[in-house]
C-alpha positions in Angstrom: 12.1 11.6 8.7 14.9 9.7 10.4 15.0 9.7 14.2 18.0 12.0 14.1 16.0 14.5 11.9 13.1 14.3 14.3 15.5 15.1 17.2 16.6 18.2 15.3 13.0 19.2 14.7 12.3 18.8 18.4 15.0 21.4 19.0 13.5 23.8 16.5 10.0 23.4 18.0 11.4 24.3 21.4 13.4 27.2 20.1 10.5 28.9 18.2 7.6 27.8 20.3 6.8 31.4 21.4 6.4 32.7 17.9 5.5 29.7 15.7 2.9 26.9 15.6 3.7 23.5 14.1 1.4 21.2 12.2 2.8 17.8 11.3 1.1 15.0 9.4 2.1 11.4 9.2 0.9 8.0 8.1 2.7 6.0 10.8 2.5 7.7 14.2 4.4 4.8 15.8 7.5 6.0 13.9 7.4 9.4 15.6 9.9 9.7 18.5 8.4 10.0 22.0 10.0 13.5 22.4 7.9 14.8 19.5 4.8 13.0 20.6 5.0 14.7 24.0 5.2 18.2 22.4 2.3 17.7 20.0 -1.4 17.2 20.2 -2.5 14.2 18.1 -5.6 13.8 15.9 -6.2 10.4 14.4 -8.1 10.4 11.1 -9.7 7.1 10.2 -9.3 6.0 6.7 -12.3 5.1 4.5 -13.5 1.5 4.7 -13.1 -0.5 1.5 -16.7 0.1 0.3 -16.5 3.9 0.8 -13.1 3.9 -0.9 -14.2 2.2 -4.1 -17.4 4.2 -4.1 -15.4 7.5 -3.9 -13.0 6.4 -6.6 -16.0 5.4 -8.9 -17.7 8.7 -8.2 -14.6 10.6 -9.3 -14.4 8.5 -12.5 -18.0 9.1 -13.4 -17.7 12.8 -12.7 -14.7 12.9 -15.1 -16.7 11.2 -17.8 -15.2 7.7 -17.5 -17.7 4.9 -18.2 -17.9 2.4 -15.4 -18.8 -0.7 -17.4 -18.2 -4.2 -16.1 -14.6 -4.4 -17.5 -13.8 -0.9 -16.0 -15.3 -2.0 -12.7 -12.8 -5.0 -12.6 -9.9 -2.7 -13.5 -11.0 -0.2 -10.8 -11.1 -3.0 -8.3 -7.5 -3.8 -9.1 -6.4 -0.2 -8.5 -8.3 0.0 -5.3 -6.8 -3.3 -4.0 -3.3 -2.1 -4.9 -3.7 1.4 -3.3 -6.1 1.0 -0.3 -6.1 2.8 2.1 -4.3 5.6 0.2 -7.1 7.4 -1.7 -4.8 10.1 -3.0 -2.4 7.6 -4.5 -5.4 5.7 -6.1 -6.8 8.8 -7.7 -3.4 9.8 -9.1 -3.0 6.4 -10.7 -6.5 6.5 -12.1 -5.8 9.9 -13.6 -2.6 8.7 -15.2 -4.4 5.6 -16.8 -7.6 7.1 -18.2 -7.6 7.6 -21.9 -10.4 8.5 -24.2 -13.1 7.9 -21.6 -11.7 4.5 -20.7 -9.9 3.3 -17.7 -6.8 1.3 -18.8 -4.6 -1.1 -16.9 -1.1 0.2 -16.5 1.3 -0.8 -19.2 4.4 -2.9 -18.3 7.2 -0.5 -17.4 4.7 2.3 -16.9 5.7 5.8 -15.8 4.4 5.4 -12.2 6.5 3.4 -9.8 3.2 2.0 -8.3 1.8 0.7 -11.6 3.5 -2.6 -11.1 1.3 -3.2 -8.0 -1.9 -3.0 -10.0 -0.4 -5.5 -12.5 0.6 -7.8 -9.6 -2.9 -7.6 -8.1 -4.4 -8.7 -11.4 -1.9 -11.6 -11.4 -2.7 -12.6 -7.8 -6.4 -12.6 -8.5 -6.0 -15.2 -11.2 -3.5 -17.3 -9.2 -0.3 -16.3 -11.1 1.7 -16.0 -7.9 5.0 -16.9 -9.4 4.7 -14.2 -12.1 3.5 -11.6 -9.6 6.5 -12.4 -7.3 8.9 -11.8 -10.2 7.2 -8.5 -11.0 7.2 -7.3 -7.4 10.8 -8.2 -6.6 12.0 -6.6 -9.9 10.0 -3.4 -9.4 9.5 -2.7 -5.7 11.7 -0.2 -3.8 12.8 -1.1 -0.3 10.6 1.5 1.3 7.5 -0.1 -0.3 8.0 -3.6 1.2 6.0 -3.0 4.4 3.1 -1.8 2.3 3.4 -5.0 0.2 3.2 -7.2 3.3 0.0 -5.2 4.4 -1.5 -5.8 0.9 -0.9 -9.6 1.4 -2.6 -9.4 4.8 -5.6 -7.5 3.5 -6.1 -10.1 0.7 -6.0 -13.4 2.6 -8.3 -14.9 0.0 -5.5 -14.9 -2.5 -3.7 -17.6 -0.5 -6.6 -19.8 0.6 -10.4 -19.8 0.7 -10.4 -21.9 3.9 -10.2 -20.3 7.4 -7.2 -22.5 8.4 -5.3 -21.7 5.3 -5.9 -18.0 5.9 -4.7 -18.4 9.5 -1.6 -20.0 8.2 -1.1 -17.1 5.8 -1.4 -14.6 8.6 1.4 -16.4 10.6 3.6 -16.5 7.5 3.1 -12.8 6.7 3.6 -11.8 10.4 6.8 -13.8 10.7 8.3 -12.5 7.5 7.3 -8.9 8.3 9.0 -9.3 11.7 12.2 -10.6 9.9 12.0 -7.8 7.4 14.0 -5.3 9.4 16.5 -7.9 10.6 17.4 -9.8 7.5 20.4 -8.9 5.3 18.4 -9.1 2.1 14.8 -7.9 2.4 14.1 -8.8 -1.3 15.0 -12.4 -0.6 12.7 -12.3 2.5 9.8 -11.0 0.4 10.4 -13.7 -2.2 10.5 -16.3 0.4 7.2 -15.0 1.8 5.5 -15.4 -1.5 6.9 -18.9 -2.0 5.6 -19.9 1.4 2.2 -18.3 0.7 1.9 -20.1 -2.6 2.5 -23.5 -0.9 -0.6 -23.1 1.4 -2.9 -26.0 0.5 
């Protein structure tokens, strides 16, 4: 919701507070305006850690009769990497891409708007940064960019296996994410981020 919409909601909460209770959920509490924060009681629900996340996804697949062989385990890891920490999104994508007891990689131009991220993760893991960059800037919607920066941060080993290289990657990602809301062309900023990350030695 925009800040203007949240301000309207605040008015509705005040008007009907005697006869109505409100339950709101959000992924980013920092985007809620202070006027709403002061009228609500907050409950923070921690997301699963990465091991619990992949274990839960694997359990669902086994329950649904999908064989978790070595190849499927690698494919599952790509889905988990692309979706973490959003388990619901991961399970939806897994459901869409299971056929005949097998977990499949998403096809190019797949029906889900998030399929491209699983394809990009597979490319990043084998060092195809240029190809992954092309896929992301062609497919990503502007509202997904912040999640893409978080994905880059959660997977620092894509950019370097050395501590100083990973520190350099953190600085690049943080600076580009800071610029994201200020720059005229966020797609160009995202492309420049990947170019800089690919140049870490």
